[in-house]
Each structure stands twice: as structure tokens, then as C-alpha cells.
N, C-alpha and C positions, 0 to 999 in steps of 0.2 A: 591554495588553489581551489577554486569553485567554478563549476560549469553547470549550465542549466539547459535542458531541452524541454520545449513545450510543443506538444502535438495535439491534434484533434482526436476524438474517439472514433477513428476510422482506421480499419486494418491496413488500408493502403499507406498510412503514415508510419507503419512499423519499420520501413526501410530507413527512415530518418534516425531511428534508434541505433541501427547497426553502424551508421556513419558516425554518430555521436560516440559510441563505444570505441570504434576504431581510432578516432581522433584523440579521445581521452587516453587510450592505450599507448599511442605514439608519444603523446606529451609526457606521460608518466613512465615510459619505457617498461611497460608491462610485458610479461612473457606471452608467447602465443597461446599457451595452455590457459592462462588466466583470462586473456582476452576472449577466448572461445567460451569459457565457463561464464564470464560476465554476460556475454551476448546471449547465451542459453537461458540463464535465469532471469535476466531483465526482459528479454522478449517474452518469456512465459508470464511474468508478472504483469507487464504492460498489456499483452494480448488478453489476459484474463479481465483486466479493467475494461478494455474495449468491448469484449464480448458480453460481459456479465454485469458491469456496474451501471450501465445506462439504458439497457434495453434498446428501444428503437430511437431514443433521443440522439440527435446529431448535433455537431458543432459545440461539443463540450470540450474543455481543455483538460489535458493530463500533463503534469509536469514531472520531470525526473531531474533531481539535483544530485550532482556528484561533488563530494568535498573530500579533499585530502587533509587529514588532521593528524599530525605526527606520523605514525606508521599505519594509520587506519584510513582506508578508502570507504567512505560512507555514502550510501545512496538513499535518497528520500523520494519516494513515489507518492505524489499527491493527486487526488481526484475529488470530485464532488458527487460521485455516484453513490449507488446503493452500498451500504456498509458491508464489509466482509473482513473478518479478522482471521488471517491465515494461520496465526499461532494457535487457534482453537480447532482447526480442521484436523480430522483424524488422519493418521498415516495411511498411505496406500499399502495394501497387502501385496508386496512384491513377491511373495512365495507362490502366488497363483499365476497361472498362464494368462496371457493377454485376453484370451477368449473367456476365461472364468472371472477375471477381475472386473469390478464395476467401473464404468466410465467416470473419469474425474479423479483428482487427487494426486496423480503421478507428477504433475508439474510442481505442485507444492512440495511433494516429497523431494524432488530434485533441488528445488530452491533451498530447502532445509539442509540437504546433504552438502551443497556447495558453499553456501554463505556461512560466515562465522556466526551471525546473529540475525534474526528476523524479529521485528517489533511492529506493533500497531499502537501508535502513541496517543493521539488526541482526535476526538470527534467533535465537530460542531453541529449543532442542530439546524436543520433546514426544513422546508415545507413538507417534504415527503415523510419525515419521521413522525408526523402527526396524522398521517393518512388512516391509520388503523386504531386511533384512539389513544388516550393517555395511559390506560393500563398496559397496552402493548409497548408504548414508549418506555415505561418503567421496566418492563421485562427485558427489552433490548439493552437498556442502560446497565441493568444489573449483570447482564451476561458479558459485558465488554471488559477486556483487560486493558482499558484505556480511560483517560479522563474525558469527560464531556464538558465542553466549554459553552456556557450559556449565561450571559449576565442578566437575562430578564425572564427566566422561567421560574415562576413563583407559585407556591401553594397558597391560594387565597384564604383557605380556612385557618392556616397557622401563620400566615404572613411571613413565611420563611423561604429562602432560596432552595431549590431542589438540587441544583448542581453548583459547583464552584463557579464564580463569575470569571475567573482567569486561571491559567495554568502556566507556570514557568518551567521550562526544560533547559537545563544547562548541558551543552555539549562542548567540551574542551574549556579553554579559558578565554576571557575577553580582556584585552588591554585597555 
């Protein structure tokens, strides 16, 4: 089973996510508690993309794919906005009161607590990655816990590729 939702980076589209999760939960006969938790974490992740990945840019697409593989329900959230690796974000300090705690990070904390695994897999280079120069691009690439896919990014001095031209990820088996 695989289902896909594609929405625009507009917060008014978030209602489509709730409908998607409800339909998925009915189809897979998920418990109300699991449905609630999925709604919570996926709304948090998608709204973060909407609010922070694109700035003022409108009419960009965000896709969420749900795939049932054996006993695993896997969600893949895909966007073309500003990169953000949630696996590298610091944990929110939940020992502090709401007034004392810095704004941000609590949603990522909830996602980490509820989901079995959170990954940031592959990054493709686009125009904005070059906005701050090649040295900044190298610093960003070095800090990623993901593969950078780019078939034509070459060091002309050494005539060698900077990144792998492709990356193969295997999920489950293919017949």
C-alpha cells in the first residue's frame, strides 16, 4: 500500500493533511491513539516546512508519501525548500517552564518521542545552495548527515567530482 498527498506551501492546505491521515488510518485500521499521534507529528513537520522552508515563496509543492511495508508504516516528506536536518536539531529543554524555554524545538522533540525513526536522506543541489558562495556550500555539505546528489558539480582544478553523481537507497525488497 502506498498513498501520496501533494499540497502547496500554504498553511490553509494543512486541512488536507488531516483528511489524508484519517483516510489512511481507516484503510489500515489504525487505533485512535496512533491516528492522533500521526496527525500531531505530521502536522508539525509539514507546518514547519510551510513556515520555514520557503520564506515568502508561494506555490511550491510539498509531498507526503505513506507506504506500508511489512509491519512498518513509513512516511516520506519531500520539499524543495531551504534545507533543515531535524536529526541535528538540539533537544528542547522540557525541564524549563514555557516562559523560560526558548521558542522552537518542542515540535521536533515531540516528533522524536512519537516516531520510531526520523531520517534526513538525500539532498539535491539547487540554485539557492550557491547563493552564499562555494565555501559555504562545502560547509553545508560537510554538516549534512545525508548524501548530496549532483552529477555535474566538479572541481575544475582537479577535474574531479565533488559529490557522488547518484545515490541508491534500498527500502524493503523489489521483485
